[in-house]
C-alpha positions in Angstrom: 0.4 24.1 13.7 0.2 20.5 12.4 3.1 21.0 10.0 5.2 22.4 12.8 4.4 19.3 14.8 5.3 17.1 11.9 8.6 18.8 11.2 9.6 18.6 14.9 8.5 15.0 15.0 10.8 14.3 12.0 13.7 16.0 13.8 13.1 13.8 16.9 13.1 10.8 14.5 16.6 11.8 13.5 17.5 12.2 17.2 16.4 8.7 18.1 18.0 7.1 15.0 21.4 8.7 15.8 21.2 8.1 19.5 20.5 4.4 18.7 23.9 4.2 17.2 25.4 5.6 20.4 23.6 3.2 22.7 25.9 0.4 21.6 23.1 -2.2 21.8 21.5 -0.4 24.7 24.5 -0.9 26.9 25.0 2.8 27.5 22.5 4.5 29.8 22.3 8.1 28.6 22.2 7.4 24.9 19.6 4.8 25.6 17.5 7.3 27.6 17.9 9.9 24.8 16.7 7.2 22.4 13.6 6.5 24.4 12.6 10.1 25.0 13.3 11.1 21.3 11.3 8.1 20.0 8.3 8.9 22.3 8.3 12.6 21.4 8.6 11.8 17.7 5.6 9.4 17.7 3.5 11.7 19.9 4.1 14.7 17.7 3.4 12.6 14.6 0.1 11.6 16.1 -0.8 15.2 16.8 0.1 16.2 13.2 -1.9 13.4 11.8 -5.1 14.8 13.3 -5.0 17.3 10.4 -2.5 16.1 7.8 -3.5 13.1 5.7 -1.7 9.9 6.8 0.0 9.2 3.5 1.5 12.7 3.4 2.3 12.9 7.1 4.0 9.6 7.3 6.0 10.1 4.1 7.2 13.6 5.2 8.1 12.2 8.7 10.1 9.3 7.4 11.7 11.6 4.7 12.9 14.1 7.3 14.2 11.2 9.4 15.9 9.5 6.5 17.5 12.6 5.0 18.5 14.0 8.5 19.9 10.7 9.6 21.9 10.1 6.4 23.3 13.7 6.7 24.3 13.2 10.3 25.8 9.8 9.4 28.1 11.6 6.9 29.0 14.3 9.4 29.3 12.2 12.6 30.3 8.8 11.4 32.3 9.4 8.2 29.8 7.7 5.9 30.1 8.1 2.2 29.5 11.4 0.5 29.6 10.2 -3.0 27.7 11.9 -5.8 24.9 9.3 -6.0 24.3 9.5 -2.2 24.1 13.3 -2.3 21.8 13.2 -5.3 19.5 10.7 -3.6 19.3 13.0 -0.6 18.2 15.8 -2.8 15.5 13.6 -4.3 14.2 12.8 -0.8 14.2 16.5 0.1 12.4 17.4 -3.2 9.8 14.7 -2.4 9.2 16.2 1.1 8.8 19.7 -0.4 6.5 18.3 -3.2 4.3 16.6 -0.6 4.0 19.8 1.4 3.3 22.0 -1.6 0.7 19.6 -3.0 -1.2 19.3 0.3 -2.0 22.9 0.8 
Protein backbone atom coordinates (compact mmCIF):
# COMPACT_ATOMS: atom_id res chain seq x y z
CA UNK A 1 0.00 0.00 0.00
CA UNK A 2 2.94 2.33 0.66
CA UNK A 3 3.93 2.41 -3.01
CA UNK A 4 0.37 3.24 -3.98
CA UNK A 5 0.41 6.15 -1.51
CA UNK A 6 3.75 7.31 -2.91
CA UNK A 7 2.57 7.26 -6.52
CA UNK A 8 -0.63 9.14 -5.69
CA UNK A 9 1.42 11.61 -3.62
CA UNK A 10 3.59 12.20 -6.70
CA UNK A 11 0.51 12.81 -8.83
CA UNK A 12 -0.77 15.35 -6.30
CA UNK A 13 2.65 17.00 -6.47
CA UNK A 14 2.12 17.43 -10.19
CA UNK A 15 -1.32 18.85 -9.39
CA UNK A 16 -0.04 21.49 -7.02
CA UNK A 17 2.83 22.47 -9.29
CA UNK A 18 0.56 22.96 -12.30
CA UNK A 19 -2.16 24.69 -10.27
CA UNK A 20 0.50 27.07 -8.94
CA UNK A 21 0.99 28.31 -12.51
CA UNK A 22 -2.75 29.00 -12.77
CA UNK A 23 -2.93 30.92 -9.45
CA UNK A 24 -1.25 33.93 -11.09
CA UNK A 25 0.55 34.77 -7.86
CA UNK A 26 -2.34 33.55 -5.68
CA UNK A 27 -4.69 36.16 -7.17
CA UNK A 28 -7.17 33.55 -8.43
CA UNK A 29 -9.28 31.77 -5.80
CA UNK A 30 -10.01 28.33 -7.26
CA UNK A 31 -6.55 27.56 -8.60
CA UNK A 32 -5.16 28.74 -5.25
CA UNK A 33 -7.54 26.45 -3.37
CA UNK A 34 -6.62 23.55 -5.66
CA UNK A 35 -2.96 24.29 -5.00
CA UNK A 36 -3.45 24.14 -1.23
CA UNK A 37 -5.50 20.96 -1.26
CA UNK A 38 -3.14 19.22 -3.68
CA UNK A 39 -0.08 20.20 -1.67
CA UNK A 40 -1.60 19.04 1.62
CA UNK A 41 -2.67 15.70 0.14
CA UNK A 42 0.71 15.21 -1.50
CA UNK A 43 2.62 15.74 1.75
CA UNK A 44 0.18 13.64 3.79
CA UNK A 45 0.37 10.70 1.38
CA UNK A 46 4.16 11.02 1.23
CA UNK A 47 4.26 10.84 5.02
CA UNK A 48 2.13 7.69 4.98
CA UNK A 49 4.36 6.09 2.37
CA UNK A 50 7.53 6.93 4.30
CA UNK A 51 6.35 4.85 7.25
CA UNK A 52 7.47 1.84 5.19
CA UNK A 53 9.59 3.07 2.28
CA UNK A 54 13.13 4.36 3.02
CA UNK A 55 13.34 8.18 2.99
CA UNK A 56 15.94 8.35 0.21
CA UNK A 57 13.93 6.14 -2.10
CA UNK A 58 10.57 7.65 -1.23
CA UNK A 59 11.63 11.26 -1.60
CA UNK A 60 13.48 10.61 -4.85
CA UNK A 61 10.51 8.78 -6.37
CA UNK A 62 8.07 11.47 -5.17
CA UNK A 63 10.12 14.31 -6.64
CA UNK A 64 10.80 12.29 -9.79
CA UNK A 65 7.10 11.74 -10.42
CA UNK A 66 6.50 15.41 -9.73
CA UNK A 67 9.30 16.60 -12.00
CA UNK A 68 8.50 14.29 -14.90
CA UNK A 69 4.75 14.85 -14.64
CA UNK A 70 5.05 18.61 -14.33
CA UNK A 71 7.48 18.83 -17.24
CA UNK A 72 5.16 16.70 -19.38
CA UNK A 73 2.13 18.84 -18.54
CA UNK A 74 4.22 21.95 -19.17
CA UNK A 75 4.75 20.73 -22.71
CA UNK A 76 1.10 19.79 -23.19
CA UNK A 77 -0.61 22.74 -21.48
CA UNK A 78 1.86 25.60 -21.81
CA UNK A 79 3.66 24.87 -25.06
CA UNK A 80 7.05 24.32 -23.43
CA UNK A 81 9.90 22.91 -25.49
CA UNK A 82 9.76 19.29 -26.67
CA UNK A 83 13.29 19.10 -27.99
CA UNK A 84 15.25 15.86 -28.05
CA UNK A 85 17.40 16.60 -24.98
CA UNK A 86 14.35 17.46 -22.90
CA UNK A 87 12.56 14.26 -23.89
CA UNK A 88 15.69 12.19 -23.26
CA UNK A 89 16.11 13.81 -19.85
CA UNK A 90 12.53 12.90 -18.95
CA UNK A 91 13.22 9.31 -19.93
CA UNK A 92 16.24 9.30 -17.61
CA UNK A 93 14.07 10.57 -14.73
CA UNK A 94 11.50 7.84 -15.40
CA UNK A 95 14.26 5.22 -15.64
CA UNK A 96 15.58 6.43 -12.28
CA UNK A 97 12.14 6.11 -10.69
CA UNK A 98 11.74 2.59 -12.04
CA UNK A 99 15.25 1.69 -10.93
CA UNK A 100 14.59 2.89 -7.38
CA UNK A 101 11.36 0.92 -7.23
CA UNK A 102 12.94 -2.27 -8.55
CA UNK A 103 15.98 -2.02 -6.28
CA UNK A 104 13.88 -1.44 -3.15
CA UNK A 105 11.85 -4.66 -3.35
